[in-house]
N, C-alpha and C positions, 0 to 999 in steps of 0.2 A: 341304507334309509329308508327307504320307502317300502324295503321289506318287512322293517321291525315295524312298524304301526299298522301295519293289518296282521301280525301273529294273531291279535286277541281276539278279532272280528269273526264271530259267525257265521253263516251260513246269507241268512238276509242282510248282514250288514254289511257283508262283502258285496253283496248286488247293489245294495245302496249305493257302497262306495266306486265304483263300475258306472254305474249311473249318471254319479255326481261328474265323476271323470270326462265320460263323454259328454254333459253338456259342458263341461270345461274347453276341452277339444272343439266341439262345435261353436264355440261362442268363438274362441281363438283363432279357429278358421277362418269365422265370416270378420273377426276384426280384422284379417289380412286382405281380405277381398275389400274391406273400406277403404286401408289404406293404400290397396293400389289403385283405387279411382278415385281416391285424395289426390296421391302424386299424379295421374294423366291430370288435373285437373290443374295442379300447379305448375305443368309441362304442356301448354297445347300447341296445336299443329300450326294455328292461325299467328301463334308469335313467334313463332321459328323464322327468323331472317332470311329472306331468300340471296341466295346465293346460286352462282355459277361455276362454283371453284367442285372439281368432279371428286364426289368422298361427302361431302358437307352435308351438315344435317339438314333432315328433310321432315315435312310434315308426313304420316303413316297412320292409315285406318287402322288400328289394329285389332276392332273389335267388327260385329254385321252392318249393314244396313242400319243407316239411322244412328250410330253411336260417332261420337265428337274424335279427331284426328288427334293426334299426340306426337311432340317432337322424336325419332326415330331414334332419338340416342340418350332418352330419359329412362328406357329399363336397365340399361348397364348399372348405372348408380345404384336401384332398387333393387338389382338383382345382388349385387355384393354387399349390400345391408341383408338381404334375406339370405345371404352364403349360397345361393342359387345364380345358376346362369344366365345373362342379361336375353338370352332366347327364351327360358323358362320366363324369365318376370317378364318378357313381352306379353306371353300366354296367357301370366295370371292378369294383368291388366285390361286385357281382349275380352278374359271371360267374365271382368268386376264389371268393364262396360256394359258387356251384352244383357248382362243381369239387372242392372242397374234401368239400363233403357229400353231394352226388347222383350224381356223377360220381367216384369212386375210380379205378378202373381207366384213366381218360383223365389224370387230377388226377399218377397216378403216373409215367404215360408221358412226362408233359411234364417233371417234375420230372427225370425220366431223359435229356430234352433228345430225345425219342424224336419229340416232336410238336411245331412251331411253338405259342408260346404264340396264337397269332391263330389259329389251328387250332379250338384246348381252347376258344377264347372262344364259336367260333360256334357248334363244336356247343352248347356250355351255353345260351347266347342262343335255339339252334333248341328244345332240348328242356325251357325252361320252362316251358311251357303244362301239361306231365306232369307226374303225379303223382310220388310219391318210387317207387315202384314204377316206373313205366313208365320212367323215369329212368334207374332200375338195368337196365332191360331192353336198353335201350340202348346203356347205360357197355359191358354186357357182350357185344354184339355187335361193337360196332366195334374194343375192346380190339384183337384180331390183327392188323388191319387197318393198326395207326396207324403212321405214319410208311413205310409200304411200298407205297401209294399217291397219289397227287398226289389233290391237294385235291379236284380235278372229280369224280374215282371216288369219294373219302371222301363226295362232299358229297351224291351219286347213294345210298351207301351208306347215309347220315345220314336221307335223305328216308324208306326203302322202310324203315327200322329206327321210323321215329318213325308211319310207318303203321300196322309192322306190332303196335306197343306199344298203339295210339289208334285203330285204324278207323272206331269211329264219330265221332270228333272230326275225322277227316281228311275225311269224307262233308261234314259240319257245316262246314267249312273252304274244301273246295270252292263250295257254294252261296253262303258268306259272301264270297268274292274277286270273284261275279258282283259281288255291290253295291261294291265297292271300287274303283267309277270318279273319275275326277278327270281334270282340265285341270289343268296348271301350267306356269311359268315357270322355268325353269331359272337356279341363282343366275347365272352368268357373263355377261358382253356385254363384245363384243370391237366394236370400232368402231361402235358403234350398233346390231348386229346380236344377237338374243337366242334363245335354245332355247327350244322350245314341248314338253312331254312329258304325253303323255295315255295315258290307258288306258280303252279304250272293250270295248264285249262286239266280236265278230270282226266279225257283220254291218255295223256303225255304222262299224268305223275301213276294213274294206271300201268303201262308200259313199262315203265321207269322203275314202278315196286316190281312187276313182272321180272325184269331184267335183272334186277338185283336177287330176288330170288330164284330163279337158274343160275346164278352164281354163286349162290350160298352154298344151292343145293348141288352145284359141281364141287366145290370145295371138299362138304362132304364125301362126295363118290370118293375123291381123291385121297380121304382117311384123315380130311381135320377134325377132327373130335372136341373144337371149340363149340357154345350155345349158338343158337342160328342167330340171333340178334348179332352175334360177333361177328361172327361169319358174313352178314350184311353189310357191315361196317366194314370189313374187309375188301367187301364187292364193288365198296364206290372206289375204293385206292385202286383197283383194278380197272375199273372204268376207266378212270381217270390214265393210265396207258393204254389207249386205244388198240394198238398194235397187241398188247399181250392180250386184254380183254376177245379182241378178234379169234385170236388162234385160239385160245381158249374155250371159246362157245362152238368153233371149226372144229377143233380136237373132240370135243363131247355133243354133237350137234344127233351123235347116233344112241346117242346113251337114253334108257328109259326108265331109268333111276333104281336099279336095282340093286347096283354096290352097295359098297359102306356106307352108312351113315342116314339119310333121309330122304323118301322116294321123292322124286322132282313134281310132288302134287300141286294142282293150283290151291292158291291162300285166295280167301274174301277178297276185294276189290274196293272194301268197304273199311277194312284200318287205318286209322291216321291216329295220327295223335295231336289235339286238338291245340293251338297257340291261343295266347293273351296278343288283345290288338300290340303291334308293333309298338315303339318309343322309348325314351332315355328318359323313364318317370324320376323328375327329382322331385315330387311329391305325389299324392295319389292326385289322378286328374288331369296329370301333366301330361300333354301330349305332344314329343317331337319326331320333328317327321325320323323317317327308319332310316337313319345316319348309320347305326348302331342296334340291331335287334336286342330287344329286349328278354326277359323274363319268358318263360311260357311250363305248360305242365310237361313233368316227363311223363311215361307208360308207367303204371303202377308197376305192372309184374314183368322183367324181362324179357318172359318168355312165350313162345307161340299161345295163344289160347289152345284147348280141343278142339279139333274141328267142329262144326256143329252136326248135329244128329239131323238137324230134320235141312229139308232143301232152303235156300232164303229165301225172304220177303220178292215179290216179285218187282218190288221196287227198284231193288237191285241185281246188277249182272254179275257173276263172273266172267273173267276172261281168264283162259289157260295159258299159262306163259309159256309152253310149248308150243302153243299153236303156228303153224308155219304156213297160212296161207296168208298172217298178216304180211304186207308191203314191206316192213322195214327191216322182215327176214328174209326173205329172196333177193339175196344178192350174193354177189360173187366176188367176192374181194381183190381188186387187184393187185400184182405184186407189189409190194413193200420194202423197205428196211426199216427193219424194228429200231434202232438206233436215227433217224432222222426221223422218225413216226414219235418219238419223246415228248410234251410238251416241258417247254424251260420256264424257271421261276428264277427270281433272287430271292436267296433267304440270307436275311441278316441276323448274325450271330451275335450277340455282345458279352466277353468275357475276363476274365482279368487275367493278367499274364501268369500272375502265379497258379492259377487253375488248368493253363498249358502247360507247366512244370512240373505241377503234380501228381495230375489225369486226375484230377475229380476236384469237383465245385459245382456251381452253380452258372448255367448259362440261360442270360434273356435271348429269347429268338421273336423277333418284331411279329405282329399279330399272333403270338400266340401265348408267349409269356413264359412263366422262366420253369427251364427242364435243369436235371441235375446232368451233369456233363454225358456219362453213361447212357443218357436216352434219347441225345442225339442221333443214334443211328436208327430208331424209331424214327424218329421226324423224316429224316434224309430215306428211308429205304434201302436197300439195297437194288431197287428195279432205274435207278438213276446213276446219272455220269456225274461225277463233282466235276467243279471246275472254280479253285480259287485264284477271290479277287487278292490285289496287295492289302497286306492288313493295317486297317488306319489305325495310329497310332494316337487315340486322343489324348491323354493324359502330356503330349509331345509339346514342343514351344510352337505359340500358334500364330497361323498363316495368315498378314497381313497385306493390303494392297493398297495404292494409294485414289483406285478407280473408285466410282460410283456402282458399278454393276459388280455383282456376288460370283468371282468363279466357283465355278462345278466343285473344285476340289475341296472348297470353302465350305459350301450352302452342305457339301457332304456331312462334312466334321462336324459341323453346327446342329445338323438335325440328328447326328449319332450322339451326338453330349445331350441336345434339350431336342426332342422329339414331342413334345405337346407346346399348344398356347400357350403364353406365359402372363394371359391378362387374367386379372384375379378370379378363380372359382371356372377357368376357362375347361372347355371338356375334350377340344379336337386334339389329336394324334393322328399328324397327316403330313405325308413327303410334299403333298400340293400345297404348302400353305404358304401365306408373304413373310421375307424375311424385313426386318424392319432396321434402320439404323435407331439407335437410342437416342442418342445425341446425333441430330440433325446431320448430313454431310452438309460439309461447305465445302467447294472447288478449290483447288489449291490455286485456284488462279485469282479466287478473291480472299486468302489468304487461309485457307483452311491444311490446317496441320497435315501431315503425310501417319500413314496407317490406320485413315478412320474407319476403314472396309475391313473387321476383325471381329475375331471372336472376343467379346468383351464391349464392346459397343453396337454386339447385333441382339436382334431375339426376333422368338417365330411368333408369326397373328395370322389370326383367319384375317379375310379385308376387312368382314366388319369392325374388328379389333382394331385391327390399323386405320380405319378411319375414324372410329373414335379418339383413339390417339392424337390425330392430325386433325380433327376439327372439333373434335368433342370438350375442349376443356380439358382434358384429363391428359397427367402427365405423369413422365418415366424414366427411371434413376438406375444403373446398372453399377452400382457400390466395386462392384468386384464379377468376373466373370460367374453368369449361374444364379445370380440373385437381381429380383430386380423388386425396384420399391416403386409403388405407385401411389398417387393422390389423383382422388378424383374430386370436381367441380367443388364440391362441400366440403373440402379439404380432411376427408381421410384417406390415412394410412392404411395400405395393405404390401405386405411382404410375400414374394414367392418365389419361393425356389425349391430346390430338387423334392424336396418334403410336401408341397403342394403350398396354399394359400393360410398366409395369417394377418384378419384384420390386429392394425394395432392403433385403431381409431383414430379420434381428434383430440387429443394430450398437447398437455408442452412434452414428454417426452416421444411422443411418435411425433411431433415437429421438429424436435432436437433432432434424431433420425435421421429424417427429412432433408434437412437444411447439412448434416453431417458427410449425405454422401452426395451432397452437388458435383464431386470433382471426383472420377476414379483414382485409383492409387498412383502415384508415378512408375511404381513397378511393375501395373499392368497395364500402361501405354507402353506396344512398342514404339 
């Protein structure tokens, strides 16, 4: 439909349409910020009743210094209306309050369409740690450049303004950054491949890269004809088996790189891949904690660039991968048992009985994704010993117990069937998650029925959503195992099942479905 009305436009008219569309987007995003700020006004933290019950609602300051508090259950309902997580909704509210109360010039510019809302939100996020006065200083410095420079340049000006507003904290953050090191797996998987993201000191990163390059060269020396980037990837798998890596490096410690393949030459220590800021972006400018890594730029050319003809700049130092003076290479390996030195891991593979019978089909591997059955040997490799656990037959008769505590076998079966948080639009997939009784548990001593702790009356939630359900006037029903109906405090109905979240609204039809789900089918109750 949209394509058809553009067919007759010439270049000038197309640009005019682009400008008009951009104005509409900016206006809509700014309106969204207004709605978020108004929602905060409707749920002030001062109005939250005091309670000593664990997990009950509290007043929370979602914005920075000088912004009003908000009831910490409020973002959950707004997030459902916007089809984003409650964490994203909380950040949206915090950004809106920061702009309105702490960054008035940027707020005016956003309302005038001078700056996109996502840029205004990034400024709010970056300045949240500043005091009210310091944020005002940044606001005044940036105001003249809003809409006049690209975001990359504006971001540089923002960083300088923050340093100028709080130079002591800038020094402290530089020291703290040195302690913010990590190694994590990327969220995305494709054809059994996964990304590894790490932050380390420059020296450690350079030596790790040198070791990867060394093993890649050894593989070429031994006849591996794959391109260097693929051999580097294989080198990571070899390093994951320390015994094998040590044997390989010791066996080739006297090689000078004159065998088949590429010479074992030094490579620039400055070879890098640049990453975007980590986050789970539900929308532009949304900054989640780096629970699960976000997008990043892939290298444009899979092959190594040609070695530079000129010496590198004096600001860069090349470290020879074969430099045996480095202390990490001056080690005499102790006696070891390669089998005992292997790392241990539990791999959950989900597949249908038909796939086992036919020998073909799709397997789903937790934290990896779907794989063809024939690809499992690539995942498991030929260097590991495999110990099979008993098969868990998920369609089998449900386990049920009369006690409140959930047996390990039942928890395992539940998380294999429903690995994700079942709150509307929740994003968490984790094994360290709360398991909650849909119909609250009632002790048999007080008249509770048998078999209350069973699949069909349980659901996984992160602790925050567990608290929202318990204390935040949200209601949930599970008419059949794997289907949850949620009703928000404003009576909006959301259906959550294996296909995701489906908003049903606040219509008579939705309320009829809600009331029909008041009691599960007798056939589902053990």
